[in-house]
C-alpha positions, 0 to 999 in steps of 0.5 A, a space after each residue: 189896152 192890156 199893156 196899159 192895164 199891166 203897167 198900171 198894176 205894176 205901178 200900184 204894186 211897186 210904186 204907189 202908196 197903196 200896198 205898203 207894209 203897215 206893221 211887222 211881227 216876228 212870232 215863235 221866239 222871244 230872242 232878239 232878231 233884227 227887223 229886215 222889213 220896214 214899215 212903209 216898204 212896198 209889199 210887192 218888194 218884200 220877197 218872202 223866201 228871201 226874208 225867211 232865208 235871212 232869219 235862217 242864217 241865225 244858228 238857233 233858227 231851224 226854220 222861218 216862214 214869211 207871209 204878207 197880208 195884202 189887205 192889212 199890209 201886215 208882214 208876219 215872220 214865223 220862227 221855228 227855233 231849234 229845241 236843245 236837248 243838251 249843252 256842250 261848253 257854251 253851245 246847245 245841241 238839238 236832236 239833229 246834232 246841230 250845235 248852236 248858241 242857246 237863247 233864253 233860259 230854257 236850256 239852263 236845266 239841260 244835261 251837259 256833255 263832257 267831250 274832247 271836242 264838238 264833234 265827239 259831243 255831237 255824236 254823244 248827243 245822237 246817242 243821248 237821243 236814243 236813250 229811253 225817257 226815264 234815263 234822259 229825264 234823269 241825266 245830269 252829265 254825259 261824259 265821253 271817254 277817249 275810247 268812245 265809251 260813255 259814263 252817265 251821271 243820273 239823278 235817282 231819287 235825289 242822289 247821284 248814280 254813275 252809270 258806266 255805259 261803255 261803248 254804245 252797243 247792246 243799248 236795249 239790253 243795258 237799259 233792261 239790266 239798268 231798270 232791273 238793278 234799280 228795282 232790287 231793294 238791295 240796290 236802293 243806295 247804289 252809287 255806281 252801275 257798270 253796264 259795259 258788260 251787260 251780261 255781267 253788270 257790277 254794282 257798287 
């Protein structure tokens, strides 16, 4: 009897017209993604982890989760897209240092990284993520010199200011000096701040 019941359950789940996919929804992104699950497909044959893995192959997808509703027959695919923090050439970079193809218009206003290659750009993105919010939000371009030194173009009250940061050392001190210099009235029209030697900054 147990064998008959088990066989019947297997038939219902895998072969009968019951428990089929009635609809498929992809949530979390407006970017085009192909439907890997089809309406009419047997729910039992929809393997959530396999479906999720298919979508995680897209470089802009950080994570994907798939759920099946056995009552309504609906399959939901929840996409967590990567959040870009900067742009390098035609690629976006997230806070984990992953380079990916940007989607949508959300990356249009991101700061741009100028570097000799993507490896240097990824290191620069890691440096960028450590900067305080007031510098990150004002950053227009982050340049990486061949020496490993950084130059930041920031927007200060509508004007461009070049910050010669130098090597990514003494970052906390450089940030403190930068804020102090901008707070001084005589630096209201400053165009360049050299912080490569934070104990002896140069303002022009």
